[in-house]
N, C-alpha and C positions, 0 to 999 in steps of 0.2 A: 061192231066197233065199240070199244070201251071209251067212256068219257067220265070226267069228274072223279069222284072218289073211287070208282071201280078201277080206273086206270092207275091211280096212286097206290091202291092196295096191291094190284098185280105187280107193279114195278118195285115196290118196297119188299115184296116177298121174294123177289129174284136177287136182291142185293146180298152181298157177302158181309154179314154183320160182324164177323169175327175181326175184321180189320178196322172197325169203327171205334172200338173201345180202346182208350189209352191204358197203358199199364199203371198199376197203383204206384204212388210216390210215397216213399218212406222218408221221414225227416227225423234225424237223431236229435233228441233233446239233451242238451249238454248241461243246462243249469237247472237246479231244483228251485222251487219257489222258496221265498224267505221263510224262516222258522216260524214267524208269527202267523203265517198262512197255513202251516202244517199242524194245526191244532184241531182235534176232533170236536164235533158238535157237543154241546152240553146236553145232558139228559135231564128232562124235566119230570118231576114226580107227577103221578096221576092224581086226579081228584080224589078226595077222601070218599070211602064207600058210604059213609053216613052223612051225605050232603042233603041240602034242601032241594025241593023240586024247582027246576029251572024252566021258565016259560019256553015254549017250542021255538019261537023266533030267536030268542037269545041262545038257546041250545044249538040251533042250526048255525048261527054265526060263530059260536065257540068251536064247533066241530070243523068248520071250514078253516078257521085259524089254525087249529091243531093239525089238520091234514097238510096245510101249507107249510107249517113249521117242520113237520116230519119229512116232507118231501125235500125241503132245503137241507135239513140235517143229513138225510141219506145221501144227497148229492155231494155235500161237503165231505162226508166220510169216505165216499167212493173216490173223490179226487185226492184226498190225503192218502188213502191206501194205494192209489195208483202211483203216487210219488214216493211214498215210503211204505212198502208192503207191511201188512199186519200191525199197523199203528192203532187203528180204530177197530173195535169189536162190534 
């Protein structure tokens, strides 16, 4: 006799899982975001190649800020390109 998790495993494997999932719902978006939100992210120039030595803890903090900025800029550009294709390169 099966008890506990063995019983649950047996019963769940006998179920017809094709009827459990709902069909995907598509929602038509009729309005574009306002024009001031459809602006590509600004590109920031890199550090000069002839810069002074930066302490390790400060360099780590600067790198984290730069990666966060890049991530947000990429997200913004993808959103703008989704609304108005080929706007941001």
